[in-house]
Structures are given as C-alpha cells and as structure tokens.
C-alpha atoms as one frame of an Amber mdcrd trajectory, in Angstrom:
protein
 126.237 117.883  75.365 128.921 117.566  78.027 130.470 114.150  78.750 129.504
 112.531  82.006 131.945 112.501  84.799 131.720 109.174  86.347 131.549 108.822
  90.146 134.316 106.201  90.246 134.863 106.052  93.992 131.267 105.065  94.605
 131.200 102.664  91.584 134.270 100.813  92.951 133.109 100.638  96.464 129.903
  98.936  95.603 130.733  96.952  92.501 134.184  96.040  91.514 135.575  95.788
  95.123 132.431  94.162  96.372 132.644  91.523  93.577 135.863  90.317  95.187
 137.193  89.188  91.763 140.960  88.820  92.123 142.882  90.242  89.112 144.736
  87.691  87.039 148.378  88.606  86.751 149.924  88.938  83.246 146.673  89.283
  81.240 146.691  90.670  77.673 145.492  94.143  78.910 148.180  94.473  81.651
 150.018  97.855  81.654 153.679  97.705  82.129 154.804 101.145  83.242 158.364
 102.575  83.012 159.213 105.809  84.674 159.806 108.747  82.345 158.069 107.229
  79.249 156.130 109.748  77.150 152.954 109.099  75.236 151.298 111.621  72.893
 147.779 111.346  71.561 145.801 113.148  68.856 142.023 113.327  69.370 139.414
 114.097  66.757 135.687 114.561  67.645 132.362 115.587  66.323 129.282 116.577
  68.407 126.423 117.161  66.017 127.659 120.238  64.133 130.654 120.802  66.470
 134.033 119.572  65.312 137.216 119.707  67.334 140.744 118.227  67.623 143.044
 118.164  70.611 146.539 116.994  71.420 147.708 115.723  74.752 151.135 114.494
  76.059 151.550 112.287  79.047 154.657 111.421  81.026 154.847 108.506  83.531
 155.777 109.546  87.029 157.564 107.585  89.801 155.358 105.157  91.695 153.384
 106.683  94.565 152.476 104.150  97.094 153.567 101.458  94.642 151.459 102.604
  91.701 152.346 104.587  88.520 150.370 107.463  87.035 150.608 109.556  83.956
 150.696 113.447  84.063 149.206 114.831  81.012 149.175 118.332  79.506 146.982
 119.487  76.620 149.218 121.084  74.062 146.872 122.163  71.217 143.182 122.392
  70.093 141.013 123.411  67.206 137.471 124.260  67.497 135.351 124.180  64.395
 138.489 124.442  62.394 139.859 127.427  64.265 142.972 127.055  66.582 142.515
 127.714  70.191 144.930 129.934  71.948 145.327 128.547  75.518 145.517 130.904
  78.496 148.506 130.610  80.807 146.310 128.809  83.406 145.207 126.279  80.806
 148.804 125.763  79.695 149.643 124.954  83.347 146.719 122.548  83.703 147.663
 118.913  84.243 145.448 115.818  84.147 146.326 112.686  85.890 145.431 109.276
  84.474 146.479 105.707  85.186 146.017 102.133  84.038 147.582 100.759  87.232
 144.810  98.706  88.943 146.431  99.500  92.281 145.750 103.199  91.885 142.282
 104.709  92.514 141.363 107.069  89.632 140.879 110.725  90.421 138.419 112.866
  88.450 140.017 115.827  86.746 139.713 119.324  88.096 138.530 121.691  85.361
 138.754 124.896  87.360 141.895 126.143  85.587 141.237 124.647  82.105 139.701
 126.322  78.980 135.925 125.319  79.098 136.355 124.041  75.486 138.632 121.358
  76.743 136.005 119.903  79.041 134.856 117.399  76.421 138.419 116.198  75.353
 139.443 115.880  79.036 136.432 113.838  79.982 136.563 111.650  76.893 140.210
 110.927  77.459 139.485 110.158  81.073 136.685 107.797  80.043 138.962 105.759
  77.718 141.400 105.285  80.592 138.713 104.493  83.068 137.251 101.775  80.894
 140.639 100.082  80.397 141.498 100.567  84.093 138.224  98.793  84.934 139.174
  95.854  82.711 142.517  95.654  84.344 140.988  95.920  87.807 138.507  93.128
  87.197 141.343  91.039  85.659 139.124  88.354  84.168 139.243  89.373  80.557
 141.818  86.907  79.228 140.438  85.427  76.032 138.243  86.632  73.100 134.613
  86.463  74.187 135.322  86.983  77.883 133.091  89.711  79.393 132.222  91.151
  82.755 129.238  93.329  83.719 129.471  96.125  86.278 126.310  97.860  87.426
 126.591 101.511  88.310 124.873 102.066  91.704 124.060 105.819  91.264 123.474
 108.439  88.627 126.402 110.482  87.242 126.139 114.257  87.047 127.595 116.962
  84.782 125.446 119.909  86.144 127.339 123.011  86.726 124.704 124.693  88.876
 124.723 127.855  86.737 123.508 126.937  83.158 122.992 123.257  83.576 120.761
 122.929  86.631 120.258 119.222  86.364 122.353 116.900  84.259 122.336 113.196
  85.082 122.464 109.848  83.530 122.871 106.291  84.872 124.890 103.792  82.798
 126.228 100.341  83.463 129.551  98.948  82.201 129.706  95.793  79.943 133.355
  94.929  79.531 134.375  92.689  76.691 137.598  91.249  75.212 136.783  91.254
  71.596 139.981  90.082  69.789 143.613  89.271  70.197 146.123  89.581  67.232
 149.460  87.811  68.183 151.038  88.907  64.963 150.353  92.579  65.499 150.759
  92.321  69.325 147.417  93.980  69.930 144.192  93.186  71.756 140.780  94.918
  71.351 138.690  95.726  74.418 135.120  96.842  73.877 133.162  98.491  76.662
 129.382  98.945  76.154 127.859 101.697  78.386 124.203 100.795  78.650 121.179
 101.963  80.542 121.270 100.744  84.093 119.271  97.613  84.815 118.320  99.022
  88.338 118.088 102.761  87.800 117.756 105.119  90.727 117.466 108.200  88.512
 114.945 110.795  89.802 112.986 112.796  87.201 112.119 116.415  88.109 108.727
 116.257  86.154 106.463 113.336  85.506 106.349 113.887  81.740 110.043 113.237
  81.495 109.540 109.561  82.617 107.852 108.522  79.336 110.289 106.334  77.395
 111.776 108.062  74.384 113.309 104.921  73.012 113.167 101.180  73.653 114.314
 101.326  77.321 113.341 103.456  80.340 114.974 106.835  80.107 118.471 106.994
  81.637 119.400 110.594  80.726 117.934 113.946  81.903 119.095 117.527  81.542
 117.562 120.906  82.614 119.283 124.083  81.508 118.583 127.746  81.669 118.074
 129.540  78.388 119.217 133.116  77.613 115.631 134.402  77.787 115.158 133.064
  81.370 113.226 129.902  80.363 114.159 126.258  80.929 115.256 123.715  78.270
 114.309 120.328  79.777 114.805 116.932  78.199 115.067 113.159  78.914 115.942
 110.188  76.870 118.319 107.269  76.318 122.113 107.500  76.331 124.501 104.716
  75.356 128.022 104.628  74.134 130.437 102.025  72.923 134.194 102.415  73.434
 136.583 100.256  71.302 140.170 100.355  72.639 143.171  98.862  70.873 145.918
  97.948  73.354 149.449  96.930  72.887 150.172  93.453  74.402 153.825  94.468
  74.651 153.301  97.107  77.382 149.635  97.696  77.724 149.566 101.163  76.248
 146.450 102.404  74.424 147.307 102.576  70.681 143.863 103.959  69.607 140.337
 104.199  70.775 136.941 105.077  69.333 133.766 106.246  71.055 130.230 106.231
  69.601 127.932 108.175  71.884 124.166 108.633  70.746 121.585 110.212  72.924
 117.934 110.005  71.854 116.123 112.802  73.521 112.727 114.416  73.888 112.879
 118.039  75.174 110.512 120.929  75.877 110.992 124.610  76.584 109.358 125.418
  79.927 108.395 128.819  81.511 108.746 127.586  85.100 111.456 125.802  87.059
 108.926 123.140  88.064 108.591 122.246  84.382 104.800 122.240  84.390 104.202
 125.100  81.818 105.958 123.689  78.751 105.766 123.798  74.997 105.420 120.820
  72.642 107.941 117.970  72.803 110.840 118.024  70.288 112.764 114.755  69.524
 116.372 114.936  68.676 119.252 112.524  68.414 122.592 113.894  69.631 125.510
 111.857  68.216 129.069 112.158  69.346 132.049 110.353  67.720 135.511 110.542
  69.309 138.830 109.016  68.307 142.299 109.066  69.877 145.453 107.767  68.282
 148.950 107.342  69.737 151.481 109.462  67.853 154.650 107.660  67.051
C-alpha cells in the first residue's frame, strides 16, 4: 500500500485557517530555525512482508518570504535487506519540508525519484505535516491539550496506470501527550481517524458495506497483470507519535502505526459487478525515524 498524499492546501483553506485560532507564540512545539543547520534521520519500516530502511539529510535554507524550509536529499536505502543503487536522477532529487507555521507545505514531486522511495518520502512528509499542523494551530501548550481538524475531502494516491482509484478520508486529532522538562522533550500524538463527515464516493455498491466498526474510509481499485481488477474497501487509521526537542523544536524521533482492515475482490470488469468472493486482510505498516547525532 502506498501512503496517502494529503491535500494540504484544501485542508488548510477550510479547516485550520477557517478556525481562526491564533497561534500561541513560544509553545513547547515551536521550531527555532537557524540557517545552515543540518539534520540527518534514519528510517526503518515494515509493510506486511516488505522491510526497508532509508536515510535522509536536510539542510535549513535562508528564509523565503520570512519563513524557513529544509531541503532534504535521500542518501541511502535498503529494500528487503538489499541496498538500493540510486540513479543519478534520484541522487539529484530534493524534498522540501518545514515546521515554520508561516510557510505553506508543498507536496513532494516524485517524478525524478526511485519509485521505492515513494513510501519513505510520504511518511517523512507526514511526520512533518502533523507537527506543522500542531504548530499552526498553536493551542497545544500543556499535557492533555488537543485539537480536532476535519479533512473536507478525500486524499488520493492513484497513479492512473496501475492504481485506478486510491482514496481515503481521514481527520486529524492533535494531542500534546507529555512534557519532560529534565530531558527537554515533548511528545505530540496525532490520531488519523475516519472522517466524521465523509464525502468518499464508492465505485461499486458492495464496497460500502462496513468492514470494521466504522463506515469504510479507504478504497482502492488496481489493475492486475492478467487484465482483471483488484478492488477493495475498508477502514484505515494511523497514529503518529512525535518526540520533539523543547530547545529548538526539532523532531528527535517519530513512530507511525498504520493498520488498514480491508475486504477485497478480484473482478472481471471495470464496473466491478462481476467479482469473485470477498477476501479479508489487514495491512499493517510500522514506520520509525530517529535523528542521527
């Protein structure tokens, strides 16, 4: 399963900005940037039977329009234990992230990156987006504080070639879990939960039947190698726990737990009306990043 690419611009336009919640300056999650600083992270991940690691190095650039950003390059990767040799195009690929609430996040462009880096790139982006949202809201000051952000529209990861439809709709539940003055750390937890007011459209009626304990919020239709269609729906959630330095607001480590409970069928037709029996499956992804000192 590919990670969802959030439609951040639409999300901000109708939720965070519309909420008119002024950020509180100097909160425990505040990022204090300095030009030229370098941060390197090591990522480890499992996706069912797939295992991979990846290394990324980021350098803080000068303010643009008054806001800082980090330019990141992916330096190494292993895929099921085997090292990945990056092409020259992948070696030149740069990903921009920022925790500056004054800067609008920009989704990464994968066109010149190795397809095996899609997961790491999106997961890294998601950790930054979660903490960026917490900084943008600005109300998470004390343990127990939380803020709920509804997502107004589905997110898509369809590529139009193999994955014809790939959508989910997930809200954000931001929480400040703990503050440790002795270690100068704070823990933010973001629960990504099925949207309370979903606008997800299902391509076949049978895909609407709830697979778990909530209405389905995840659908995917993909072409198979023999010309058929693998179609499924289900429930996706994920929880991100992010440990942040209270000294400068850098991410010290982060963990993602991402289960998807699905029911899928192999269908003969694109309308998904001539299908085989339903098969239940739980996809589970676990992702960790850690700052390398």
